[in-house]
N, C-alpha and C positions, 0 to 999 in steps of 0.2 A: 424195520418191519415189526419189531416187537411192540412198538407203540400201538399198532393196529390191534394186536392181540388184547391189549389192556382196555381198549375202548369198545363200547357197544355200537355196532353198525346196523343201520336199517337197510332194507332192500335197495332203496334209491341210492344211498351212499355206496353200497357195494357195487351196484350196476355202474355207477359213474367211475369208480376206481378201475373196474375191469375194462370199460370202454376206452380208458386212457392207455391201456397196455398196447404195445405193438403186437402185430399178428403172431410172431413166433412165441411170445410170452403167453398169449391167449391159448395157443395150441398146447403149449407145455402145461398150462393150468388145467385145461380140459383133460389131457392125458392123465394127470395126477388124480383128478376126480374120478375118472372112469376106471382106474386101476385099483381103487379101493374095493376090497372084496365085498363089502356090504352093498355098495352101489350096484354092482353087477347083479347080485342075487335079487335085490329088490326090483330092479328094472326087469329082469327076467320074469319074476313072479307077477309083476304088474302087467306085462305084455301077455303072459299066459292067461291071466284073468280076463283081459280084454278079448282075446281070441275066443275064450269059452262064452263070454257074455254075448258076443255078436255072432257066434257060431261060424267063425272063420276056420275052414278046414286046414289041416297041415299041408303045406305046399313047398315045392322047391323054391329056391331063392328067385329064380327067373319068373316062375308063375306068381309068386307073391308080389314081386315088383310090378308085374302086369296087372294084377288084381288091384293093387293100391293106386295105380295111375290111370286106370281106364276111365274114359270120359263117359258120363251118363247123359 
């Protein structure tokens, strides 16, 4: 794996490598990514910005799920 660190990878190459992983390894990789403290804070800030921009009121999880999935 250290060889990967030494080389520059573009998005297509990275996507291809990840697609070749089995399901359990993909899940492990996703967990490692989302447990990074910076990722969670940035994601929270981003979603809060979207909520303000689109004037989405604060809702319970159930109401938010209903709001996001309702058919127009």
